[in-house]
N, C-alpha and C positions, 0 to 999 in steps of 0.2 A: 156560272160556275160549272166546270166539268170535272170528271174523274181524273183526267189526264193533267190537270194543273199541278204544278210543283207542290203546293200545300196539301194536295190530296194524294201525294205519292205513297205514303204508308198504306192507305186504304186501297189503292190500285194494286199494290203488291199483295195485300191480303186477299183480294178477289182472285188474283193470279194464282196464289197458293191454293185457294179453294178449287179453282179449275183443275189444277194439277192433281189434287186428291181425287176429284171426280174421274179424271183420266186414269189414275192408278186403279181405281175400282173397276173401270171398264175392261182394262187389260189384265186384271188379276193380281197386280202387285199389292193392292190394299189388303187382300186376304193373307198374303204371305207376311206382311208387316204385323198384322194383328195376331196371327198365329204365333209368331216368334215371341210376342209379349205374353200371350195367354198360356203358352206351354209351360211357363215358369210358375203359374198359379196352381200349384199342387194343393191338396187339401189342407196341409199344415200351414201353408202360407195364407190361405184364405181364412183359416181360423184365427191366425195372428192379426190379420187386418180387422176382423170383426171385433177382436178384443180391444182394439184401440178406439174407444168410443168417441173421444174428442176429435181425433183426426178424421174418423169415419163421418162424424157429423158435419165437419167443415166440407169434406169432399161431397157429401150429399147435397149441401146447400149450393155448392158450385156446380152441381150436376155431374161431377166426375164419378164414374162407376154406374151411373143410372142408365147410360146407353153405351154401345161400343165406342171405343176411344176415337176412331176416325170420324164417327158421326158427331161426337162431342167437339172434336177439333174443327170440323167443317162448320158446325153451328157457331163456334167461337169466332172463326174468321169472318163469317157473314155478319154477325152482330157487331163485331169491331168495325168492319167497313161501313155498315149502315149507320151506326152511331157517329162515326167520324165524318162521313159525307154530309149527313143531315145537320150535325152540329156545326160544321164549317159554314154551311149555307145559312143557318140561323144567325150565327155570329157575324157573318158578312152583311146580312140584311140589317142587323141592329147597329153595328159599329162601322160599317162601311169597308171593312177589310177582314179577311180570315186570319186565324192564328197561324203561326209557323207550323211546318209539318211535324217537327219534333214535339212541340208542346201539345198539338192536337192529338198526336199518337198517344202520348202519356195519359191525357184526360180521357180519350176514347177507350183506351185499354182499361183504365180504372173503372169506367162505367160499364164496359162490356162484360167484365168478369161476373158480377152479380146478375146482370141482365141475362147472360147466357144460361145461368142456373135456372132461371124462370123459363127461358126459351126451350130448354130440353124437356120440360115436364110433359107437354103434349106429345113430343116425339117418343118419350118413354112409354106413354099409354098405347101408342100404335105398335110398339114392338112386343111380340110375345115374350113373356118372362123367361122362358127356357132358352131363348136366343142369347141372353146376357148372362147365363149361368156359367160360372167357372167349373171346370171338371178337373179331377185328379188324373195324374198320368196313368195310374193303374187301370182307370176305366177304358183306356185305349187298347188294353190287352184283349184278345179274341176279336179284334176288328181288322178289316181289310186295309192294307196299305199298298201304295204304288211306289216302287223305287224310282226316284226322280233323277238322281245324278250318280253316275259311276256304277260299279259292281260291288255288291256286299260280299265280303269274305270274312273268315274268322280273323279277329283282331284288326279288321279293316272295314268298319261300317260305312254304309252309304246313306245318303239323305233320302227319306221317304215321306210321302204325304198320306195322312190318315185323317178321316173325319170322325168326330165324336158323335155321341148320341143325338146332339142337337144339330148335326150337319155342319159344324164349324171345322174347317181344315186345320190340322196341326202338322208341323214338320219335325220329324224325329230321326234319330240315327238308328239304323237297323243292321244287325249281323245275322247270318243264317243260324238257325237253331242247331243244325247239323254242321259241325266244324269242318267237314269235308265238302260241303255244298257251296254253291255260288248263286247269288240272286242278282240277275242282270237288270240293267236299266230298262224301265218300262214294264217289268213284271209286277203282277199283283200277288201279294203274299198275305198270309195270315199271321198276325202278331200273337205269339203263344206265351211269351213271358217277358219280364222286364227286370233289369238290374240297374237301379238308379235311373238315369235318363237314357240308358241304352236298352233298345228293344231287340228281341230275337224273333225271326219269322221263318215260316216254312212255305214251300210251294203247295198248291192244292193237290198235286199228284203224289205228295210225300206219303209214305206208309204211316207216318205219325198221325195222319188225319183219317185213316181207315178205321171203321168200327171195331 
């Protein structure tokens, strides 16, 4: 039996997706994906999730929220592929033929979901707790941000990258604090205030930053 056999196709695809996630992390797209998700986790949302004890308990058993999402997903893909390939080999040795790809995928998926909850436990212990902590948007104020795309003008924000206290990158929309100023692509600015999900920044040479 090999991974490239038709009955192992779902598990080969799973390992291919795992490789794609690893490549995304190497080139930096993985951080962007996680940041777009995490930026919505304001303090009020986090409190709402904590209040839902039943749902939170299920997520905890499945390992969701214990580690960063991409790590959880990568672990899930690996466990699914491992269970599927090993299961097909065992069934083939006992009955003389493997299951169909679709049936094997359903059974492996059902087994992989709880098994992955167990698999992420040692990963959780290796990751410092502060790296998985959600932060509120307000905590990004008074932090440096780099304009990523376009030029920020009054009523015309530009996308910027800012790191929180744990070093996690977030992507936010920024306008200049001074309505007559412009913040060009590549500039590092200081976020001085926030209105909803919109941030306002100033250059370091701005008189606003003088003592």
